[in-house]
PDB file as gemmi writes it, atoms N, CA and C in Angstrom:
CRYST1    1.000    1.000    1.000  90.00  90.00  90.00 P 1                      
ATOM      1  N   MET A   1       0.595  -1.097   0.057  1.00  0.00           N  
ATOM      2  CA  MET A   1       0.078   0.136   0.023  1.00  0.00           C  
ATOM      3  C   MET A   1       0.814   1.263  -0.243  1.00  0.00           C  
ATOM      4  N   SER A   2       0.714   1.913  -0.868  1.00  0.00           N  
ATOM      5  CA  SER A   2       1.613   3.199  -0.875  1.00  0.00           C  
ATOM      6  C   SER A   2       0.607   4.465  -0.094  1.00  0.00           C  
ATOM      7  N   PHE A   3       1.642   5.252   0.086  1.00  0.00           N  
ATOM      8  CA  PHE A   3       1.493   6.350   1.325  1.00  0.00           C  
ATOM      9  C   PHE A   3       0.327   7.218   0.577  1.00  0.00           C  
ATOM     10  N   SER A   4       0.114   7.754  -0.869  1.00  0.00           N  
ATOM     11  CA  SER A   4      -0.874   7.945  -1.452  1.00  0.00           C  
ATOM     12  C   SER A   4      -2.344   7.660  -1.034  1.00  0.00           C  
ATOM     13  N   ALA A   5      -2.447   6.159  -1.164  1.00  0.00           N  
ATOM     14  CA  ALA A   5      -3.389   5.702  -0.783  1.00  0.00           C  
ATOM     15  C   ALA A   5      -3.887   6.010   0.815  1.00  0.00           C  
ATOM     16  N   LEU A   6      -3.021   6.003   1.725  1.00  0.00           N  
ATOM     17  CA  LEU A   6      -3.182   6.338   2.996  1.00  0.00           C  
ATOM     18  C   LEU A   6      -3.629   7.567   3.625  1.00  0.00           C  
ATOM     19  N   VAL A   7      -3.517   8.626   2.545  1.00  0.00           N  
ATOM     20  CA  VAL A   7      -3.480  10.251   2.899  1.00  0.00           C  
ATOM     21  C   VAL A   7      -5.346  10.213   3.250  1.00  0.00           C  
ATOM     22  N   PRO A   8      -6.302   9.835   2.236  1.00  0.00           N  
ATOM     23  CA  PRO A   8      -7.325  10.125   2.663  1.00  0.00           C  
ATOM     24  C   PRO A   8      -7.846   9.267   3.788  1.00  0.00           C  
ATOM     25  N   THR A   9      -7.532   8.275   4.254  1.00  0.00           N  
ATOM     26  CA  THR A   9      -7.754   7.694   5.419  1.00  0.00           C  
ATOM     27  C   THR A   9      -7.013   8.272   6.734  1.00  0.00           C  
ATOM     28  N   LEU A  10      -5.770   8.790   6.655  1.00  0.00           N  
ATOM     29  CA  LEU A  10      -5.140   9.716   7.793  1.00  0.00           C  
ATOM     30  C   LEU A  10      -6.006  10.871   7.778  1.00  0.00           C  
ATOM     31  N   LEU A  11      -6.498  11.674   6.750  1.00  0.00           N  
ATOM     32  CA  LEU A  11      -7.219  12.727   6.752  1.00  0.00           C  
ATOM     33  C   LEU A  11      -8.695  12.754   7.452  1.00  0.00           C  
ATOM     34  N   ALA A  12      -9.031  11.546   7.330  1.00  0.00           N  
ATOM     35  CA  ALA A  12     -10.411  11.199   7.986  1.00  0.00           C  
ATOM     36  C   ALA A  12     -10.425  11.086   9.341  1.00  0.00           C  
ATOM     37  N   ILE A  13      -9.237  10.407   9.806  1.00  0.00           N  
ATOM     38  CA  ILE A  13      -9.044   9.866  11.131  1.00  0.00           C  
ATOM     39  C   ILE A  13      -8.832  11.418  11.924  1.00  0.00           C  
ATOM     40  N   VAL A  14      -8.170  12.299  11.134  1.00  0.00           N  
ATOM     41  CA  VAL A  14      -7.589  13.586  11.805  1.00  0.00           C  
ATOM     42  C   VAL A  14      -9.118  14.299  11.855  1.00  0.00           C  
ATOM     43  N   ILE A  15      -9.757  14.648  11.032  1.00  0.00           N  
ATOM     44  CA  ILE A  15     -11.031  15.095  11.063  1.00  0.00           C  
ATOM     45  C   ILE A  15     -11.977  14.638  12.297  1.00  0.00           C  
ATOM     46  N   LEU A  16     -12.012  13.362  12.351  1.00  0.00           N  
ATOM     47  CA  LEU A  16     -12.943  12.579  13.557  1.00  0.00           C  
ATOM     48  C   LEU A  16     -12.637  12.920  14.672  1.00  0.00           C  
ATOM     49  N   ILE A  17     -10.868  12.879  14.773  1.00  0.00           N  
ATOM     50  CA  ILE A  17     -10.282  13.531  16.297  1.00  0.00           C  
ATOM     51  C   ILE A  17     -10.825  14.875  16.586  1.00  0.00           C  
ATOM     52  N   LEU A  18     -10.466  15.573  15.694  1.00  0.00           N  
ATOM     53  CA  LEU A  18     -10.692  17.294  15.823  1.00  0.00           C  
ATOM     54  C   LEU A  18     -12.401  17.462  16.158  1.00  0.00           C  
ATOM     55  N   LEU A  19     -13.150  16.704  15.527  1.00  0.00           N  
ATOM     56  CA  LEU A  19     -14.743  16.449  15.760  1.00  0.00           C  
ATOM     57  C   LEU A  19     -15.016  16.311  16.956  1.00  0.00           C  
ATOM     58  N   TYR A  20     -14.132  15.149  17.477  1.00  0.00           N  
ATOM     59  CA  TYR A  20     -14.267  14.509  18.862  1.00  0.00           C  
ATOM     60  C   TYR A  20     -14.023  15.504  20.146  1.00  0.00           C  
ATOM     61  N   LEU A  21     -12.883  16.170  19.773  1.00  0.00           N  
ATOM     62  CA  LEU A  21     -12.095  17.284  20.993  1.00  0.00           C  
ATOM     63  C   LEU A  21     -13.530  18.415  20.747  1.00  0.00           C  
ATOM     64  N   LEU A  22     -14.064  18.817  19.375  1.00  0.00           N  
ATOM     65  CA  LEU A  22     -14.939  19.888  19.617  1.00  0.00           C  
ATOM     66  C   LEU A  22     -16.255  19.567  20.212  1.00  0.00           C  
ATOM     67  N   LEU A  23     -16.512  18.565  19.998  1.00  0.00           N  
ATOM     68  CA  LEU A  23     -18.254  18.168  20.830  1.00  0.00           C  
ATOM     69  C   LEU A  23     -17.984  17.984  22.140  1.00  0.00           C  
ATOM     70  N   ARG A  24     -16.529  17.529  22.702  1.00  0.00           N  
ATOM     71  CA  ARG A  24     -16.695  17.306  24.011  1.00  0.00           C  
ATOM     72  C   ARG A  24     -16.345  18.720  24.637  1.00  0.00           C  
ATOM     73  N   GLU A  25     -15.992  19.554  23.961  1.00  0.00           N  
ATOM     74  CA  GLU A  25     -15.647  20.966  24.708  1.00  0.00           C  
ATOM     75  C   GLU A  25     -16.797  21.507  24.699  1.00  0.00           C  
ATOM     76  N   ILE A  26     -17.739  21.563  23.550  1.00  0.00           N  
ATOM     77  CA  ILE A  26     -19.012  22.274  23.629  1.00  0.00           C  
ATOM     78  C   ILE A  26     -20.054  21.552  24.648  1.00  0.00           C  
ATOM     79  N   GLY A  27     -19.843  20.198  25.004  1.00  0.00           N  
ATOM     80  CA  GLY A  27     -20.526  19.521  26.129  1.00  0.00           C  
ATOM     81  C   GLY A  27     -20.206  19.990  27.513  1.00  0.00           C  
ATOM     82  N   ARG A  28     -18.898  20.239  27.784  1.00  0.00           N  
ATOM     83  CA  ARG A  28     -18.278  20.923  28.828  1.00  0.00           C  
ATOM     84  C   ARG A  28     -18.827  22.336  29.185  1.00  0.00           C  
ATOM     85  N   ARG A  29     -19.081  22.898  28.127  1.00  0.00           N  
ATOM     86  CA  ARG A  29     -19.286  24.507  28.220  1.00  0.00           C  
ATOM     87  C   ARG A  29     -21.202  24.333  28.818  1.00  0.00           C  
ATOM     88  N   SER A  30     -21.467  23.517  27.930  1.00  0.00           N  
ATOM     89  CA  SER A  30     -23.167  23.184  28.120  1.00  0.00           C  
ATOM     90  C   SER A  30     -23.544  22.890  29.682  1.00  0.00           C  
ATOM     91  N   ARG A  31     -22.424  22.263  30.292  1.00  0.00           N  
ATOM     92  CA  ARG A  31     -22.846  21.584  31.726  1.00  0.00           C  
ATOM     93  C   ARG A  31     -22.439  22.321  32.687  1.00  0.00           C  
ATOM     94  N   SER A  32     -21.906  23.451  32.269  1.00  0.00           N  
ATOM     95  CA  SER A  32     -21.035  24.184  33.319  1.00  0.00           C  
ATOM     96  C   SER A  32     -22.645  25.296  33.883  1.00  0.00           C  
ATOM     97  N   PRO A  33     -22.725  25.470  35.122  1.00  0.00           N  
ATOM     98  CA  PRO A  33     -23.682  26.089  35.721  1.00  0.00           C  
ATOM     99  C   PRO A  33     -23.714  27.775  35.099  1.00  0.00           C  
ATOM    100  N   ARG A  34     -24.650  28.137  34.814  1.00  0.00           N  
ATOM    101  CA  ARG A  34     -25.274  29.532  34.207  1.00  0.00           C  
ATOM    102  C   ARG A  34     -24.131  30.425  34.745  1.00  0.00           C  
ATOM    103  N   GLY A  35     -23.373  31.135  34.229  1.00  0.00           N  
ATOM    104  CA  GLY A  35     -22.744  32.468  35.001  1.00  0.00           C  
ATOM    105  C   GLY A  35     -21.830  32.094  35.706  1.00  0.00           C  
ATOM    106  N   THR A  36     -21.069  30.972  35.213  1.00  0.00           N  
ATOM    107  CA  THR A  36     -19.818  30.864  36.158  1.00  0.00           C  
ATOM    108  C   THR A  36     -18.521  30.542  35.400  1.00  0.00           C  
ATOM    109  N   SER A  37     -18.738  30.962  33.876  1.00  0.00           N  
ATOM    110  CA  SER A  37     -17.631  30.795  32.987  1.00  0.00           C  
ATOM    111  C   SER A  37     -16.747  31.938  33.330  1.00  0.00           C  
ATOM    112  N   ARG A  38     -15.302  31.595  32.897  1.00  0.00           N  
ATOM    113  CA  ARG A  38     -14.266  32.748  33.322  1.00  0.00           C  
ATOM    114  C   ARG A  38     -14.806  34.007  32.936  1.00  0.00           C  
ATOM    115  N   SER A  39     -15.154  34.314  31.587  1.00  0.00           N  
ATOM    116  CA  SER A  39     -15.387  35.598  31.216  1.00  0.00           C  
ATOM    117  C   SER A  39     -16.763  36.243  31.827  1.00  0.00           C  
ATOM    118  N   VAL A  40     -17.578  35.189  32.066  1.00  0.00           N  
ATOM    119  CA  VAL A  40     -18.849  36.105  32.685  1.00  0.00           C  
ATOM    120  C   VAL A  40     -18.511  36.695  34.390  1.00  0.00           C  
ATOM    121  N   ARG A  41     -17.619  35.612  35.125  1.00  0.00           N  
ATOM    122  CA  ARG A  41     -17.301  35.613  36.343  1.00  0.00           C  
ATOM    123  C   ARG A  41     -16.343  36.833  36.502  1.00  0.00           C  
ATOM    124  N   SER A  42     -15.334  37.221  35.517  1.00  0.00           N  
ATOM    125  CA  SER A  42     -14.688  38.402  35.898  1.00  0.00           C  
ATOM    126  C   SER A  42     -15.514  39.795  35.398  1.00  0.00           C  
ATOM    127  N   ARG A  43     -16.591  39.571  34.657  1.00  0.00           N  
ATOM    128  CA  ARG A  43     -17.689  40.932  34.844  1.00  0.00           C  
ATOM    129  C   ARG A  43     -18.455  41.214  35.884  1.00  0.00           C  
ATOM    130  N   GLN A  44     -18.796  40.033  36.974  1.00  0.00           N  
ATOM    131  CA  GLN A  44     -19.511  40.067  37.718  1.00  0.00           C  
ATOM    132  C   GLN A  44     -19.264  40.885  38.833  1.00  0.00           C  
ATOM    133  N   PRO A  45     -19.967  41.794  39.534  1.00  0.00           N  
ATOM    134  CA  PRO A  45     -19.389  42.942  40.755  1.00  0.00           C  
ATOM    135  C   PRO A  45     -19.057  41.972  41.984  1.00  0.00           C  
ATOM    136  N   ARG A  46     -18.409  42.385  42.615  1.00  0.00           N  
ATOM    137  CA  ARG A  46     -17.899  41.843  43.951  1.00  0.00           C  
ATOM    138  C   ARG A  46     -19.194  41.725  44.784  1.00  0.00           C  
ATOM    139  N   SER A  47     -19.430  41.358  45.740  1.00  0.00           N  
ATOM    140  CA  SER A  47     -20.555  41.305  46.728  1.00  0.00           C  
ATOM    141  C   SER A  47     -20.154  42.548  47.504  1.00  0.00           C  
ATOM    142  N   PRO A  48     -21.294  43.314  47.728  1.00  0.00           N  
ATOM    143  CA  PRO A  48     -21.164  44.475  48.497  1.00  0.00           C  
ATOM    144  C   PRO A  48     -20.541  44.487  50.017  1.00  0.00           C  
ATOM    145  N   ARG A  49     -19.931  45.039  50.284  1.00  0.00           N  
ATOM    146  CA  ARG A  49     -19.314  45.358  51.807  1.00  0.00           C  
ATOM    147  C   ARG A  49     -20.199  46.393  52.668  1.00  0.00           C  
ATOM    148  N   LEU A  50     -20.148  45.967  53.682  1.00  0.00           N  
ATOM    149  CA  LEU A  50     -21.050  46.980  54.619  1.00  0.00           C  
ATOM    150  C   LEU A  50     -20.486  48.444  54.469  1.00  0.00           C  
ATOM    151  N   GLY A  51     -19.126  48.467  54.054  1.00  0.00           N  
ATOM    152  CA  GLY A  51     -18.651  50.188  54.002  1.00  0.00           C  
ATOM    153  C   GLY A  51     -19.050  50.886  52.661  1.00  0.00           C  
ATOM    154  N   SER A  52     -19.724  49.926  52.065  1.00  0.00           N  
ATOM    155  CA  SER A  52     -20.029  50.558  50.278  1.00  0.00           C  
ATOM    156  C   SER A  52     -21.185  51.683  50.115  1.00  0.00           C  
ATOM    157  N   ALA A  53     -21.957  51.808  51.453  1.00  0.00           N  
ATOM    158  CA  ALA A  53     -23.107  52.519  51.353  1.00  0.00           C  
ATOM    159  C   ALA A  53     -22.938  53.589  52.601  1.00  0.00           C  
ATOM    160  N   SER A  54     -24.009  54.440  52.504  1.00  0.00           N  
ATOM    161  CA  SER A  54     -23.808  55.466  53.801  1.00  0.00           C  
ATOM    162  C   SER A  54     -24.231  54.790  54.818  1.00  0.00           C  
ATOM    163  N   PRO A  55     -23.527  54.973  56.154  1.00  0.00           N  
ATOM    164  CA  PRO A  55     -23.939  54.531  57.349  1.00  0.00           C  
ATOM    165  C   PRO A  55     -25.226  54.609  57.860  1.00  0.00           C  
ATOM    166  N   ALA A  56     -25.940  55.506  57.348  1.00  0.00           N  
ATOM    167  CA  ALA A  56     -27.442  55.542  57.717  1.00  0.00           C  
ATOM    168  C   ALA A  56     -28.127  54.316  57.022  1.00  0.00           C  
ATOM    169  N   SER A  57     -27.736  54.115  55.827  1.00  0.00           N  
ATOM    170  CA  SER A  57     -28.481  53.247  55.160  1.00  0.00           C  
ATOM    171  C   SER A  57     -28.204  51.786  55.739  1.00  0.00           C  
ATOM    172  N   ARG A  58     -26.733  51.560  56.019  1.00  0.00           N  
ATOM    173  CA  ARG A  58     -26.371  50.291  56.567  1.00  0.00           C  
ATOM    174  C   ARG A  58     -26.817  49.914  57.828  1.00  0.00           C  
ATOM    175  N   ARG A  59     -27.091  50.890  58.657  1.00  0.00           N  
ATOM    176  CA  ARG A  59     -27.629  50.850  60.145  1.00  0.00           C  
ATOM    177  C   ARG A  59     -29.141  50.168  59.839  1.00  0.00           C  
ATOM    178  N   ARG A  60     -29.683  51.081  58.688  1.00  0.00           N  
ATOM    179  CA  ARG A  60     -31.319  50.790  58.733  1.00  0.00           C  
ATOM    180  C   ARG A  60     -31.599  49.291  57.989  1.00  0.00           C  
ATOM    181  N   LEU A  61     -30.879  49.293  57.156  1.00  0.00           N  
ATOM    182  CA  LEU A  61     -30.820  47.934  56.686  1.00  0.00           C  
ATOM    183  C   LEU A  61     -30.521  46.798  57.613  1.00  0.00           C  
ATOM    184  N   LEU A  62     -29.650  46.846  58.167  1.00  0.00           N  
ATOM    185  CA  LEU A  62     -29.328  45.797  59.323  1.00  0.00           C  
ATOM    186  C   LEU A  62     -30.176  45.829  60.319  1.00  0.00           C  
ATOM    187  N   ARG A  63     -30.703  46.934  60.834  1.00  0.00           N  
ATOM    188  CA  ARG A  63     -31.802  46.985  61.778  1.00  0.00           C  
ATOM    189  C   ARG A  63     -33.138  45.955  61.271  1.00  0.00           C  
ATOM    190  N   LEU A  64     -33.455  46.257  60.051  1.00  0.00           N  
ATOM    191  CA  LEU A  64     -34.465  45.574  59.734  1.00  0.00           C  
ATOM    192  C   LEU A  64     -34.107  44.147  59.339  1.00  0.00           C  
ATOM    193  N   VAL A  65     -33.321  43.894  59.088  1.00  0.00           N  
ATOM    194  CA  VAL A  65     -32.606  42.273  59.256  1.00  0.00           C  
ATOM    195  C   VAL A  65     -32.096  41.804  60.348  1.00  0.00           C  
ATOM    196  N   ASN A  66     -32.556  42.189  61.292  1.00  0.00           N  
ATOM    197  CA  ASN A  66     -32.178  41.937  62.824  1.00  0.00           C  
ATOM    198  C   ASN A  66     -30.515  41.609  62.781  1.00  0.00           C  
ATOM    199  N   GLY A  67     -29.769  42.604  62.510  1.00  0.00           N  
ATOM    200  CA  GLY A  67     -28.335  42.597  62.503  1.00  0.00           C  
ATOM    201  C   GLY A  67     -27.479  41.611  61.703  1.00  0.00           C  
ATOM    202  N   ASN A  68     -28.280  40.781  60.727  1.00  0.00           N  
ATOM    203  CA  ASN A  68     -27.607  39.752  59.976  1.00  0.00           C  
ATOM    204  C   ASN A  68     -26.835  40.143  58.879  1.00  0.00           C  
ATOM    205  N   GLU A  69     -25.760  40.459  58.947  1.00  0.00           N  
ATOM    206  CA  GLU A  69     -25.101  41.333  57.900  1.00  0.00           C  
ATOM    207  C   GLU A  69     -25.065  40.111  56.888  1.00  0.00           C  
ATOM    208  N   LYS A  70     -25.192  38.557  57.021  1.00  0.00           N  
ATOM    209  CA  LYS A  70     -25.010  37.901  55.531  1.00  0.00           C  
ATOM    210  C   LYS A  70     -26.354  38.169  54.779  1.00  0.00           C  
ATOM    211  N   THR A  71     -27.448  38.568  55.219  1.00  0.00           N  
ATOM    212  CA  THR A  71     -28.906  38.762  54.598  1.00  0.00           C  
ATOM    213  C   THR A  71     -28.727  39.985  54.290  1.00  0.00           C  
ATOM    214  N   ALA A  72     -28.512  40.875  54.690  1.00  0.00           N  
ATOM    215  CA  ALA A  72     -28.036  42.499  54.293  1.00  0.00           C  
ATOM    216  C   ALA A  72     -27.499  42.194  52.827  1.00  0.00           C  
ATOM    217  N   ILE A  73     -25.998  41.638  52.911  1.00  0.00           N  
ATOM    218  CA  ILE A  73     -25.268  41.534  51.772  1.00  0.00           C  
ATOM    219  C   ILE A  73     -26.086  40.445  50.713  1.00  0.00           C  
ATOM    220  N   ARG A  74     -26.814  39.658  51.203  1.00  0.00           N  
ATOM    221  CA  ARG A  74     -27.228  38.940  50.113  1.00  0.00           C  
ATOM    222  C   ARG A  74     -28.207  39.844  49.287  1.00  0.00           C  
ATOM    223  N   LEU A  75     -29.261  40.511  49.946  1.00  0.00           N  
ATOM    224  CA  LEU A  75     -30.172  41.309  49.710  1.00  0.00           C  
ATOM    225  C   LEU A  75     -29.694  42.194  48.544  1.00  0.00           C  
ATOM    226  N   VAL A  76     -28.673  42.939  48.958  1.00  0.00           N  
ATOM    227  CA  VAL A  76     -28.074  43.918  48.007  1.00  0.00           C  
ATOM    228  C   VAL A  76     -27.297  43.325  47.057  1.00  0.00           C  
ATOM    229  N   SER A  77     -26.694  42.290  47.016  1.00  0.00           N  
ATOM    230  CA  SER A  77     -26.031  41.694  45.938  1.00  0.00           C  
ATOM    231  C   SER A  77     -26.943  41.034  44.996  1.00  0.00           C  
ATOM    232  N   ASN A  78     -28.388  40.546  45.390  1.00  0.00           N  
ATOM    233  CA  ASN A  78     -29.053  40.136  44.286  1.00  0.00           C  
ATOM    234  C   ASN A  78     -29.772  41.209  43.558  1.00  0.00           C  
ATOM    235  N   LEU A  79     -29.775  42.579  44.211  1.00  0.00           N  
ATOM    236  CA  LEU A  79     -30.335  43.621  43.707  1.00  0.00           C  
ATOM    237  C   LEU A  79     -29.050  44.213  42.385  1.00  0.00           C  
ATOM    238  N   LYS A  80     -27.947  43.962  42.740  1.00  0.00           N  
ATOM    239  CA  LYS A  80     -27.181  44.631  42.006  1.00  0.00           C  
ATOM    240  C   LYS A  80     -26.994  43.878  40.680  1.00  0.00           C  
ATOM    241  N   GLU A  81     -27.007  42.319  41.012  1.00  0.00           N  
ATOM    242  CA  GLU A  81     -27.094  41.548  39.764  1.00  0.00           C  
ATOM    243  C   GLU A  81     -28.392  41.956  39.010  1.00  0.00           C  
ATOM    244  N   THR A  82     -29.562  42.134  39.576  1.00  0.00           N  
ATOM    245  CA  THR A  82     -30.599  42.525  38.595  1.00  0.00           C  
ATOM    246  C   THR A  82     -30.432  43.671  38.119  1.00  0.00           C  
ATOM    247  N   HIS A  83     -29.896  44.863  38.810  1.00  0.00           N  
ATOM    248  CA  HIS A  83     -29.859  45.871  38.148  1.00  0.00           C  
ATOM    249  C   HIS A  83     -28.436  46.560  38.426  1.00  0.00           C  
ATOM    250  N   PRO A  84     -27.417  45.830  37.353  1.00  0.00           N  
ATOM    251  CA  PRO A  84     -26.133  46.408  37.087  1.00  0.00           C  
ATOM    252  C   PRO A  84     -25.773  47.913  36.967  1.00  0.00           C  
ATOM    253  N   GLU A  85     -26.422  48.568  36.513  1.00  0.00           N  
ATOM    254  CA  GLU A  85     -26.473  49.836  36.327  1.00  0.00           C  
ATOM    255  C   GLU A  85     -26.694  50.957  37.268  1.00  0.00           C  
ATOM    256  N   ARG A  86     -27.326  50.441  38.338  1.00  0.00           N  
ATOM    257  CA  ARG A  86     -27.452  51.098  39.506  1.00  0.00           C  
ATOM    258  C   ARG A  86     -26.157  51.230  40.365  1.00  0.00           C  
ATOM    259  N   SER A  87     -26.352  52.434  41.238  1.00  0.00           N  
ATOM    260  CA  SER A  87     -25.228  52.601  42.170  1.00  0.00           C  
ATOM    261  C   SER A  87     -25.391  51.589  43.447  1.00  0.00           C  
ATOM    262  N   GLU A  88     -24.343  51.547  44.137  1.00  0.00           N  
ATOM    263  CA  GLU A  88     -24.637  50.520  45.722  1.00  0.00           C  
ATOM    264  C   GLU A  88     -25.360  51.145  46.232  1.00  0.00           C  
ATOM    265  N   GLN A  89     -25.261  52.461  46.549  1.00  0.00           N  
ATOM    266  CA  GLN A  89     -25.888  53.294  47.518  1.00  0.00           C  
ATOM    267  C   GLN A  89     -27.692  52.859  46.978  1.00  0.00           C  
ATOM    268  N   TRP A  90     -27.779  52.848  46.161  1.00  0.00           N  
ATOM    269  CA  TRP A  90     -29.068  52.710  45.740  1.00  0.00           C  
ATOM    270  C   TRP A  90     -29.698  51.234  45.864  1.00  0.00           C  
ATOM    271  N   CYS A  91     -28.907  50.552  45.622  1.00  0.00           N  
ATOM    272  CA  CYS A  91     -29.258  48.927  45.923  1.00  0.00           C  
ATOM    273  C   CYS A  91     -29.524  48.947  47.686  1.00  0.00           C  
ATOM    274  N   TRP A  92     -28.917  49.583  48.404  1.00  0.00           N  
ATOM    275  CA  TRP A  92     -28.959  49.639  49.732  1.00  0.00           C  
ATOM    276  C   TRP A  92     -30.339  50.090  49.774  1.00  0.00           C  
ATOM    277  N   GLU A  93     -30.591  51.533  49.336  1.00  0.00           N  
ATOM    278  CA  GLU A  93     -31.929  51.907  49.603  1.00  0.00           C  
ATOM    279  C   GLU A  93     -32.912  51.175  48.605  1.00  0.00           C  
ATOM    280  N   LYS A  94     -32.727  50.391  47.823  1.00  0.00           N  
ATOM    281  CA  LYS A  94     -33.925  49.411  47.484  1.00  0.00           C  
ATOM    282  C   LYS A  94     -34.339  48.235  48.395  1.00  0.00           C  
ATOM    283  N   ALA A  95     -33.164  47.935  48.664  1.00  0.00           N  
ATOM    284  CA  ALA A  95     -33.437  46.789  49.604  1.00  0.00           C  
ATOM    285  C   ALA A  95     -34.176  47.148  50.652  1.00  0.00           C  
ATOM    286  N   ILE A  96     -33.545  48.445  51.369  1.00  0.00           N  
ATOM    287  CA  ILE A  96     -34.532  48.550  52.578  1.00  0.00           C  
ATOM    288  C   ILE A  96     -36.207  49.169  52.281  1.00  0.00           C  
ATOM    289  N   TYR A  97     -36.216  49.520  50.975  1.00  0.00           N  
ATOM    290  CA  TYR A  97     -37.759  50.187  50.663  1.00  0.00           C  
ATOM    291  C   TYR A  97     -38.281  48.848  50.299  1.00  0.00           C  
ATOM    292  N   ASP A  98     -37.453  47.664  49.685  1.00  0.00           N  
ATOM    293  CA  ASP A  98     -38.527  46.605  49.541  1.00  0.00           C  
ATOM    294  C   ASP A  98     -38.669  45.791  50.887  1.00  0.00           C  
ATOM    295  N   LEU A  99     -38.035  45.771  51.493  1.00  0.00           N  
ATOM    296  CA  LEU A  99     -38.531  45.224  53.073  1.00  0.00           C  
ATOM    297  C   LEU A  99     -39.753  45.940  53.663  1.00  0.00           C  
ATOM    298  N   GLU A 100     -39.465  47.306  54.104  1.00  0.00           N  
ATOM    299  CA  GLU A 100     -40.566  48.114  54.408  1.00  0.00           C  
ATOM    300  C   GLU A 100     -41.853  47.836  53.836  1.00  0.00           C  
ATOM    301  N   ARG A 101     -41.698  47.928  52.297  1.00  0.00           N  
ATOM    302  CA  ARG A 101     -42.974  47.529  51.677  1.00  0.00           C  
ATOM    303  C   ARG A 101     -43.575  46.291  51.822  1.00  0.00           C  
ATOM    304  N   ASP A 102     -42.846  45.009  51.980  1.00  0.00           N  
ATOM    305  CA  ASP A 102     -43.119  43.908  52.097  1.00  0.00           C  
ATOM    306  C   ASP A 102     -44.047  43.724  53.571  1.00  0.00           C  
ATOM    307  N   ARG A 103     -43.272  44.410  54.480  1.00  0.00           N  
ATOM    308  CA  ARG A 103     -43.798  44.347  56.348  1.00  0.00           C  
ATOM    309  C   ARG A 103     -45.354  45.176  56.176  1.00  0.00           C  
ATOM    310  N   ARG A 104     -45.224  45.990  55.176  1.00  0.00           N  
ATOM    311  CA  ARG A 104     -46.590  46.674  55.456  1.00  0.00           C  
ATOM    312  C   ARG A 104     -47.714  45.911  54.720  1.00  0.00           C  
ATOM    313  N   ALA A 105     -47.237  45.136  53.772  1.00  0.00           N  
ATOM    314  CA  ALA A 105     -48.344  44.459  53.073  1.00  0.00           C  
ATOM    315  C   ALA A 105     -49.236  43.434  53.839  1.00  0.00           C  
TER     316      ALA A 105                                                      
END                                                                             
């Protein structure tokens, strides 16, 4: 068998290997949880710290959540994800507004 007769077979094997690798990579990306890829993760804002809002807003929100800092930060983080164009202060005030509104209802 000559080398020229093996070229189409070798080419087909190379194409199949590349296709396999491509499909495997696509499968990995589709299984990863939404929002955890490197490019998306690098664009996500950091979770808000208590020092990133006015002291009055911090005290008020902490009072509404009975001093639970994790809850306050979670509420503000969720708002920041929903409204990335808004300021940190706005998110703290919105969390306060939402809690007070929900408690009146």
